[in-house]
C-alpha positions in Angstrom: -4.5 -3.3 13.5 -1.5 -4.6 13.4 1.0 -6.0 10.8 0.6 -9.5 11.3 -3.3 -9.6 12.1 -3.4 -7.9 8.5 -1.1 -9.9 6.6 -2.7 -13.3 8.2 -5.9 -12.1 6.8 -4.8 -11.5 3.7 -5.0 -15.3 3.1 -8.4 -14.8 2.9 -8.5 -12.7 -0.2 -8.9 -15.7 -2.6 -11.4 -17.3 -0.5 -14.4 -16.0 -2.7 -12.9 -17.0 -6.0 -15.8 -19.7 -5.8 -19.4 -19.2 -7.6 -22.2 -19.7 -4.9 -25.4 -21.2 -6.1 -28.0 -20.3 -6.7 -30.6 -19.6 -3.8 -33.7 -18.2 -2.9 -35.4 -15.5 -4.5 -33.2 -11.5 -3.7 -32.5 -8.8 -5.1 -29.7 -6.3 -4.0 -31.0 -2.7 -2.4 -29.8 0.3 -3.0 -30.1 3.2 -0.9 -31.8 6.6 -2.5 -29.9 9.1 -4.8 -27.7 11.5 -4.0 -24.9 13.9 -6.1 -21.1 12.8 -6.3 -18.1 13.9 -7.5 -14.5 13.7 -6.5 -14.7 17.4 -5.4 -17.5 16.5 -3.1 -15.1 13.6 -1.7 -12.3 15.7 -1.3 -14.5 18.4 0.9 -15.7 15.3 2.8 -11.8 14.2 3.7 -11.0 17.9 4.6 -13.9 18.1 7.1 -13.1 15.0 8.4 -9.2 16.0 8.9 -10.7 19.0 11.0 -12.4 16.7 13.6 -11.0 14.2 16.0 -10.5 10.6 14.7 -13.3 8.3 15.2 -12.9 4.2 15.4 -15.0 2.6 13.0 -18.1 0.8 15.0 -18.1 -3.1 14.6 -21.3 -4.5 14.7 -20.9 -7.6 16.5 -17.4 -8.5 17.6 -17.5 -11.8 18.8 -19.5 -13.0 16.2 -17.0 -12.2 13.5 -14.3 -13.5 15.7 -15.8 -17.2 15.1 -15.5 -16.1 11.5 -11.9 -17.1 11.1 -10.1 -18.4 7.9 -12.0 -22.0 8.0 -15.5 -20.2 8.6 -15.2 -17.4 6.8 -14.4 -19.3 3.5 -17.9 -20.9 3.7 -19.2 -17.6 3.0 -19.9 -16.6 -0.6 -21.5 -14.0 -2.3 -24.4 -15.0 -4.6 -22.9 -14.2 -8.0 -26.5 -13.8 -9.3 -26.7 -10.4 -7.5 -23.4 -9.1 -8.4 -23.2 -5.1 -9.1 -23.1 -4.2 -12.7 -24.0 -8.1 -13.8 -26.3 -7.3 -16.3 -24.3 -4.8 -18.9 -25.1 -1.6 -17.1 -21.2 -1.5 -15.9 -18.0 -2.7 -17.5 -17.3 -5.5 -15.0 -19.5 -7.7 -12.1 -18.8 -6.4 -9.0 -19.3 -8.8 -6.0 -18.8 -7.3 -2.2 -16.4 -9.1 0.6 -18.6 -10.0 3.7 -17.0 -8.9 7.2 -15.1 -11.7 8.8 -12.5 -12.4 11.8 -9.5 -10.3 9.8 -12.0 -7.9 8.6 -14.2 -6.8 11.4 -14.0 -3.0 10.5 -17.0 -2.2 7.6 -16.9 -0.2 4.7 -19.6 1.5 2.8 -20.3 1.0 -0.6 -22.0 3.0 -3.2 -22.4 2.8 -6.9 -22.2 6.0 -9.6 -24.1 6.0 -12.6 -22.5 8.0 -15.4 -24.2 11.1 -14.5 -22.8 11.1 -11.1 -25.8 9.9 -9.0 -24.4 7.9 -6.2 -26.7 5.0 -4.5 -25.3 3.2 -1.2 -25.2 -0.6 -1.7 -26.9 -2.0 1.7 -26.0 -5.0 3.2 -28.4 -8.0 3.3 -27.5 -11.7 4.5 -29.6 -12.8 1.8 -26.9 -11.4 -0.5 -24.7 -14.3 0.6 -24.7 -18.0 1.2 -23.3 -19.2 4.5 -22.4 -23.2 4.2 -21.8 -24.1 7.5 -21.1 -20.5 9.0 -24.9 -20.0 9.0 -24.7 -18.2 12.4 -23.3 -15.1 10.5 -26.6 -14.4 8.8 -27.3 -12.5 12.6 -25.6 -9.9 11.8 -27.7 -6.3 11.8 -28.7 -5.1 8.3 -26.2 -2.1 8.7 -23.4 -4.3 9.3 -21.9 -3.1 5.9 -18.7 -5.1 4.0 -15.2 -5.9 4.2 -14.3 -4.6 0.6 -15.3 -5.9 -3.0 -13.6 -7.6 -5.8 -14.0 -6.9 -9.7 -14.3 -9.9 -12.1 -13.5 -10.2 -15.7 -16.6 -11.4 -16.5 -19.9 -13.2 -15.1 -18.6 -16.7 -13.6 -14.9 -15.9 -14.4 -12.4 -15.2 -11.4 -11.6 -11.4 -10.2 -8.7 -9.2 -11.6 -9.3 -6.6 -8.5 -10.0 -7.1 -5.0 -9.8 -4.0 -2.1 -9.6 -5.8 1.5 -8.2 -4.5 4.2 -7.2 -1.2 5.4 -6.8 0.4 2.3 -4.9 -2.8 0.8 -5.5 -3.4 -2.8 -4.3 -5.9 -5.3 -4.2 -7.0 -9.3 -2.9 -10.0 -11.2 -0.7 -9.7 -14.0 -1.1 -11.5 -17.6 -1.2 -14.5 -16.0 -4.1 -14.1 -13.8 -1.7 -14.9 -10.5 -2.0 -12.7 -7.6 0.8 -11.5 -5.7 2.4 -8.8 -3.9 -0.4 -5.7 -3.0 -0.4 -1.7 -2.9 -2.1 0.2 -0.7 -3.4 4.1 -0.1 -0.8 5.6 2.5 1.8 3.2 4.7 2.6 5.4 8.0 5.4 5.4 10.3 6.8 2.0 8.8 9.7 0.6 10.8 9.9 3.9 13.4 9.9 3.7 17.1 6.6 4.0 17.3 3.8 1.8 16.1 3.1 1.8 12.1 -0.5 2.8 11.6 -2.6 1.4 9.0 -4.9 4.0 7.4 -8.4 2.6 6.4 -10.4 2.8 3.1 -14.0 3.6 4.6 -16.2 4.3 1.8 -15.9 3.2 -1.9 -17.7 4.7 -4.8 -18.0 2.6 -8.0 -18.2 4.2 -11.5 -17.5 3.3 -15.0 -14.9 4.7 -16.8 -15.9 7.5 -19.3 -14.9 6.2 -22.9 -13.1 2.9 -22.2 -13.5 -0.5 -20.3 -12.8 0.3 -16.8 -13.7 1.4 -13.7 -13.1 4.2 -11.4 -13.0 3.9 -7.6 -13.3 6.8 -5.2 -12.3 5.9 -2.3 -12.2 8.0 1.4 -9.1 7.4 3.6 -9.3 7.8 7.2 -6.6 7.5 10.2 -5.6 8.9 13.5 -3.5 11.1 11.6 -4.6 12.1 8.0 -7.6 12.2 5.6 -7.9 11.8 2.4 -9.7 11.8 -0.8 -8.5 9.3 -3.7 -9.4 8.5 -7.0 -7.9 5.5 -8.8 -9.1 5.0 -12.5 -8.4 1.3 -13.3 -8.1 -0.3 -17.0 -7.9 -4.1 -17.2 -6.9 -5.3 -20.7 -3.8 -7.7 -21.1 -2.6 -6.3 -17.4 -4.0 -3.5 -14.8 -2.7 0.1 -15.1 -4.4 2.3 -12.8 -4.2 6.0 -12.5 -3.9 7.3 -8.7 -4.8 10.9 -7.4 -4.6 11.3 -4.0 -5.7 14.9 -2.0 -4.4 14.7 1.4 -5.2 16.1 4.7 -2.9 15.5 7.9 -4.8 15.8 11.4 -1.3 15.7 13.1 2.4 16.5 12.2 3.5 12.7 10.8 7.1 11.8 10.5 7.1 9.2 7.7 4.2 9.4 5.0 5.2 6.5 2.8 3.4 7.6 -1.1 2.6 4.8 -3.5 3.6 1.8 -1.0 4.1 -1.5 -2.3 4.1 -4.9 0.1 5.4 -8.0 -0.8 7.2 -11.1 0.3 10.2 -12.5 0.3 11.9 -15.4 1.8 15.1 -16.6 0.3 16.2 -16.9 -3.3 19.7 -17.7 -4.9 22.0 -15.8 -2.6 20.5 -16.5 0.7 19.3 -20.4 0.0 21.0 -21.9 3.0 18.4 -19.5 5.0 15.5 -21.7 4.0 14.0 -24.6 5.9 12.1 -25.3 3.1 12.4 -27.9 -0.2 11.4 -25.4 -2.8 14.4 -23.9 -4.4 13.3 -20.2 -4.1 10.3 -18.9 -2.3 9.1 -14.9 -3.0 6.5 -13.1 -4.8 9.3 -9.8 -5.8 12.8 -10.9 -6.2 13.9 -7.1 -6.3 13.6 -3.1 -6.0 14.2 -1.6 -9.3 14.6 2.2 -9.6 14.7 4.5 -12.3 16.2 7.7 -10.3 15.5 11.2 -11.8 19.1 11.4 -13.2 18.4 8.3 -15.5 20.5 5.7 -13.9 18.8 2.4 -13.3 19.4 0.8 -10.1 18.6 -3.2 -9.4 18.4 -3.9 -5.7 18.0 -7.9 -4.9 15.9 -8.4 -1.9 17.0 -9.9 1.9 15.7 -11.5 4.5 17.6 -9.8 7.4 18.0 -11.0 10.8 16.6 -7.5 12.1 14.5 -4.6 10.4 16.9 -3.3 7.8 15.6 0.5 6.3 17.5 1.1 3.0 17.2 4.6 1.4 17.9 6.3 -1.9 17.7 9.6 -2.3 16.3 11.4 -5.2 14.8 14.2 -7.1 12.0 13.9 -9.6 12.2 10.2 -9.9 10.9 8.4 -13.4 9.6 5.2 -11.4 10.7 2.4 -8.9 8.8 -0.9 -8.5 8.9 -4.2 -6.6 10.1 -6.9 -9.6 9.6 -10.8 -10.4 12.4 -11.2 -12.5 12.7 -14.7 -12.3 10.4 -16.6 -14.5 11.3 -20.3 -14.5 9.1 -22.5 -13.0 12.2 -24.7 -12.3 13.5 -22.0 -10.2 10.4 -22.8 -7.3 9.0 -25.9 -8.3 5.8 -25.0 -6.8 2.7 -26.2 -8.8 0.1 -24.5 -6.3 1.5 -21.0 -5.6 2.9 -20.6 -8.9 5.9 -18.1 -7.9 6.9 -17.8 -11.3 3.8 -16.0 -12.2 3.4 -13.6 -9.3 2.7 -10.1 -10.7 5.4 -7.2 -10.7 4.3 -3.6 -9.9 5.8 -0.5 -11.2 4.7 2.8 -10.0 5.6 5.8 -12.5 4.9 9.4 -10.8 3.2 11.7 -12.6 4.2 15.6 -12.4 7.4 16.3 -10.2 7.4 14.7 -7.3 10.4 16.8 -6.1 13.3 15.9 -3.9 12.5 12.8 -1.6 13.6 9.1 -1.7 12.6 6.0 -2.4 12.4 3.6 1.1 12.9 -0.4 1.1 12.0 -1.9 4.2 12.6 -5.4 4.8 11.7 -7.4 8.0 12.6 -10.7 8.9 10.6 -13.7 8.2 10.6 -17.7 8.5 7.7 -18.3 6.4 6.1 -17.6 2.9 2.8 -16.3 5.1 4.2 -13.1 6.1 4.8 -10.1 3.8 7.8 -8.5 5.0 8.9 -6.1 2.5 7.9 -3.0 1.7 8.7 0.1 -0.2 7.2 3.6 -1.1 8.3 7.0 -1.8 9.0 9.4 1.0 9.0 13.2 0.1 11.3 15.6 1.2 8.6 17.9 2.6 6.9 17.3 5.5 3.3 16.3 6.2 2.0 18.9 8.4 -1.5 19.2 10.3 -3.9 21.1 8.6 -1.9 21.6 5.1 -3.0 20.0 1.7 -1.0 17.7 -0.3 -1.8 16.1 -3.6 0.1 13.3 -5.4 -0.7 11.8 -8.7 1.1 8.5 -10.0 0.4 5.2 -12.1 0.5 1.9 -11.1 1.5 -0.7 -13.6 0.6 -4.5 -12.7 2.3 -7.0 -15.2 4.9 -9.4 -15.4 7.9 -7.0 -16.8 8.3 -3.7 -15.9 6.8 -0.9 -18.2 9.8 0.8 -19.3 12.6 -1.6 -20.0 16.3 0.2 -20.1 18.5 -0.4 -22.8 20.9 -2.1 -21.1 21.8 -5.3 -19.3 20.3 -6.1 -16.5 20.5 -8.4 -13.8 19.3 -11.9 -13.8 21.1 -13.4 -10.8 22.7 -13.0 -7.7 24.7 -15.8 -5.9 26.7 -15.9 -3.0 29.5 -18.0 -1.5 32.7 -18.6 0.5 35.1 -16.4 -0.7 39.0 -17.4 -1.6 40.8 -19.7 -4.0 39.3 -23.1 -4.4 41.7 -25.5 -3.0 43.5 -23.3 -0.6 42.3 -22.1 2.9 39.0 -20.0 3.0 39.5 -16.8 4.5 36.8 -16.3 7.4 34.4 -13.4 6.7 35.6 -13.5 3.1 32.3 -13.9 0.6 32.3 -14.6 -3.2 30.1 -13.0 -5.5 28.9 -14.2 -8.8 26.3 -11.8 -10.3 24.8 -12.5 -13.9 24.0 -9.8 -16.3 21.8 -10.1 -19.7 20.6 -7.6 -22.0 21.5 -4.6 -23.8 24.7 -4.1 -26.1 26.3 -7.6 -24.4 25.5 -9.4 -27.2 28.2 -7.3 -29.4 31.0 -8.7 -27.2 32.2 -12.5 -26.8 35.5 -12.4 -24.6 37.3 -11.3 -21.5 38.5 -8.1 -21.9 35.7 -6.6 -23.8 33.9 -5.2 -20.6 35.1 -3.5 -17.8 34.0 -4.0 -14.3 33.5 -1.4 -11.6 33.2 -2.6 -8.0 32.5 -0.1 -5.3 31.9 -0.7 -1.2 32.1 1.8 1.4 34.2 -0.1 3.5 36.3 -3.3 3.3 38.5 -5.3 1.0 37.4 -6.1 -3.0 39.9 -8.9 -4.2 40.1 -10.9 -7.4 36.9 -9.1 -9.4 36.7 -10.5 -12.8 33.8 -10.3 -15.9 33.5 -12.7 -18.5 31.1 -14.4 -20.9 29.0 -17.6 -19.6 29.9 -20.1 -21.8 26.5 -21.0 -23.5 24.4 -18.7 -22.6 23.9 -14.9 -23.6 24.8 -13.8 -20.1 27.8 -12.3 -18.4 28.9 -13.0 -14.9 30.8 -10.3 -12.7 32.8 -12.1 -9.8 34.5 -10.7 -6.9 35.6 -11.6 -3.1 34.4 -9.2 -0.5 35.6 -8.8 3.2 33.6 -6.7 5.5 35.5 -4.2 7.5 32.9 -4.2 10.1 29.7 -6.2 11.4 27.6 -3.2 9.9 25.5 -3.5 7.1 27.4 -2.1 3.7 25.9 -1.8 0.0 28.0 -3.0 -2.6 27.8 -1.2 -5.8 28.8 -2.8 -9.2 28.2 -2.0 -12.9 29.2 -3.1 -16.3 30.8 -0.4 -18.9 33.4 0.1 -21.9 35.6 3.3 -21.6 33.1 5.7 -20.7 30.0 4.0 -21.9 27.5 2.1 -19.2 26.6 -1.1 -20.1 24.3 -2.1 -17.8 22.2 -1.2 -14.7 23.7 -0.3 -11.2 23.4 -3.7 -8.8 23.0 -2.5 -5.4 23.3 -5.2 -2.7 23.4 -4.9 1.1 26.1 -7.6 2.4 25.0 -8.4 5.9 27.7 -9.9 7.9 25.6 -11.8 10.4 24.3 -13.9 7.6 27.7 -15.0 6.4 27.0 -18.5 6.7 27.5 -19.5 3.4 
């Protein structure tokens, strides 16, 4: 498994959303009953970590290779056979079929309220195949690729687990976008990235609420783990995640609560675009609420080379990849609807201690590649033979769940620096950053608010902060000339005396992209 293969396959996530037509009489077959608990799953993960890693057995590689994008979308689960279709569970659940991009099988179990588990057994009778009828010859133990959860019979899905340990949910608009996953191992390291995989799932109705508890066994060459993901879906989706992890080997970089998204271009790097649409991105920034209470907004970039940004912290309050631009006119896309894409906020449970939020930005030249990754890295290393536990919440919604009582960034723009009508100095960039909200409405004229700009190297000139006429925004402007060709982090914030009025805008200035 590699990143490109996995992300190409992610386009298949929406293929099963069309209901299949009823076919011959069939029934979902369940295996024998066995007791189940999270502690039992934890014990299984521990035992797994003490043995050499075993690759998944693929039933028929050549046959699955034929199930490319077009062939795969011919296959539909028969909706009349969905798990919990008849009110015996909170939501109908439909398994995904295996395919070219999802060859490694997963096992799927249903757990009753009294903790008895039964395996859902694969059969071609569970699916209709259209023009891909050759796939019916898979063996009876082929397994599934993952599953999706529907809002109600005949309605769209609101949760999907498919590929490695990836999963995602839409927000209030029902529009899918960025993804989360169980763990991220060695992202943007000199060694190849490792993609841990959920190999088995146990699904159980949540106790006392309309939700679903998803238990998952995670496995990879360097780690095994047991996950409990209690998921409640109302206006938006909230997940309580508990992970019990058992490293097989010492691991240099383990990303906790990883989020994966796509950013190609926005207002500040529009000239990198080769597309007619004004903006294309699933997320436009990383938001961080630090342990000291500072709010940080880091606009995303599409760099010329892989960039990793590290934000050191202790006991963080949260972080997330957000889509702040919600105007349709910013995208003009009535197919992908980027204005409706969800944001995801990670809320730590308990004390995560010291560590860092890391943001990895990978170059892209198209919208089909998820090139943004954000996660938490603990200062305490993951060592072979140890046990680690992490707990957190994932909020899938349009806006962050705990907005700050501060002004927030609404736009970042770049252009050539200097003064209109005069020669523009080479290498000088002009930044224009808009803020709205908080106490800004209490001020109305220049001089009311102060701007602080800091950069580690280079020259800052002509800085100003003023209200944008006819809008609730205040605009911070300054020229910056870098002192070297290395990326540089620029920071600004608004204040009045000793009172901070805005979040901190942190931007990675990339001299290699200074072509505006």
